[in-house]
N, C-alpha and C positions, 0 to 999 in steps of 0.2 A: 402606502407600502403595507404589505401584509405578510403573513407567514404561510409557509407551505407545510402541510401536515405530512406525516409519515406514510399514510395510505397512498396518496398520489405518487409519492416517490417509489414505493414498492411496486405499485401497479405499472408505472412507466418503465421501471427496470425490468419487470416481468415481460412487458410488451417488447422491449428491446431484445431481451434474451430469446423470446419465442421467435421473433423476426430473424434473429441470428441463426436459430436452429433450422428455419426454413431456407434461409439464404445459403448457408453452408451445407445444408442437407439436400433436399430434392432439387433446388435451383442450380447450385454450382459445385456440388461435392466433388465430382470427378475432375473437373477442370482445376478447381482450387487445390485438390490433393496433388495432382500432377505438377502444377506450377509451384507449389510449396515444397515439392521434392519429398513427399511423405509416402512411404510404402504402406500396404495394408497392414503389415506386421507392426510398423511404427504407430499407426493409428490405433490398433488394438492393444498395443503394449503400454500406452500411457495410463496414468492414474486419472481416469475420467472423473471421478468424484472430486478430486482436487482441482482438476482443470476447469470443470464446469462451475464448481463452487467459487473459485477465485475469479473466473470470468464474470460471474454474477456480481460479486463484490466490487470488482473494478467498474463494471457498468453502473452499479448503484452509486459509486463515488462520483462518476461523471454526471449522473442524473441529479444527485444531491447538489452538486455545484451549480448546475443549470437552474434547478428549482430555487435555490437560495438567491441566485442572481435575479431571477424573475420576480420573486417575492420582494426582495429589497428595492427593486426599481419600480415596482407597480406596473410592470409591462402590460400593454394591451395584448389581445390575442395575436394580432399581426406581429407585434414586436417579439412576443414569445416565440412564434414560429421562426422569425428571422434569427433570433438568438440560438434556437435549437439547431437549425440548419447551419448557421454560422459556426457553432461549436464543431459540428462535423466537418464542414468544408474548409474552415480556415484555421482550425487548431488540430483536430485529430488527423485529418488527411495529410496535411503537410508534415506532421510529426512522423507518421509511418513512411511518408515519401522520402524523408531524409534518411531514415534507417534503411529503406529498400535500395536507395542509391548506393550506399556503402556496402550493403550485403549482396549487391548485384542481382536483385530480384527482378522478375519479369514485369513488363507493363501490364500483362494480363492479371497477374496476382495483385498488383497495385490497384487495378481497376475494380476487381472483385472486392477487395478489402475497403477501398475508398467508397464504393457504392454502399456497402454495409453500413459504414459510419454515417454517411449523409442521409440515406433513407431511414436508417435506424433512429437517428436523432430527430428527424421529422416526425416519426411515430412518437417518440418521447414527448416532443412539444405538443402534439395533438392530445396525448393522454393528460399531460399537465393542464392544458386548457379545459379539457372535459371535466376535470375534477376540482375546478376552482370553487 
């Protein structure tokens, strides 16, 4: 069992954040915005510094939890990827799924957000492996 340093955690979080910018930017911005029910005015009217800052901190909390689990278990590269994708697919996605059911959100919005979490966490796992 080892320890995970701060640098891999920050880099993995940055990778997750950049992936999210691409996912919710050029890849799915229009569909996501429509399915989320957000107008152009609502998008422009938010406190973007706070939104992006808190999103980064929340992502860092998830990455730190994964990194701690990987370090404490001494997980192999394969196990690290299984844990990373597992966090996305079996913890994060069901959590938003429960909320989306009660909020009556669309299946399209769920698929976009679920894809972000699963692929994003795979990227996190790859970065943590690369920085061992």
